[in-house]
N, C-alpha and C positions, 0 to 999 in steps of 0.2 A: 436438919443435917445439911451441911454445905455440900455442894456438888463434888468437890475434891474428896471429902470424907466418904461420900457415898461410893464413889468410884473405887477408892482404896478398900472399903468394906466389901464391895462386890468382888473385887479381885481376890481378897483373902478367902471369902466364902467359896469362890470357884476353885481355888487351889485346894482347899480342904476337901471339898466333894470329890475332886479329881484324884487327890491322893488316896482316897478311900474307894475309888472306882465307883462312886455314887452310893454304893450300898454295902460295902464290905468292912468288916472289922479291921482296924490297922494291925492288930496283933496276929489274928489267925487267918484273915482273908475270907472268913465266912460271914454270912448274914448275921447281924447282931442278935436277932431273935427270930428263930425259924418259924415261930407261930405267927409272925407278922408277914403277910405276903408282900412282895415288892411292888405290887400295883393295887391300890385301894381306890375305890370310887364310892361316894365322893371322898376327896382327900380330907383327912381329919388331923388330929394332932400327932399321929404316928408318922415317922419318916416315910416318904413315898417316893420310890424310884421314878415312877411315871411323872410326878410333879417336878422332880429334879431334871429329868430329860426335857420336859416342856420348858423349864427355865432356860436351859442351855440353848434350846432352839429359839426361844423368844428373844434372848439377848444377842443372838447371832454370834455366839462364841465360836472361836476357831475350832476346827475339827481336832479332836484329841483322841489318841488311841485308848486312853483310860476310860472313855465312854463305851467302848466296844462290848465289855461284859454286860452292861445294862442293856445295850441295844440288842445283844444276842438273846437275853431273857425276854425282852419285848417281842422280838421276832418269833420266838418259840411259842408265844401265846396266840399267834395269829393262825386261824384255820385256813385251809386251802381255799375256801370260798370267800375269804377276805373278812370274815367276822372274827371276833375275839373271844377267847375263853379265859 
């Protein structure tokens, strides 16, 4: 893939994820499948909100308010002692 095509593809992918606030259905605003937790480790073939957040951090994407729901979910999983549940 040429560099220009890669940049365009990444841009479309970012717009899609942000339009869905990383993990919500476009129709209902709910998680697409409540049986699949938003954070899976190790990441598999299911959509993984944590991996999406990591992607946005790694590519140094601009801060966007549509990331906030996913960041709130992430923060809610942190225990007071700094460990994660």
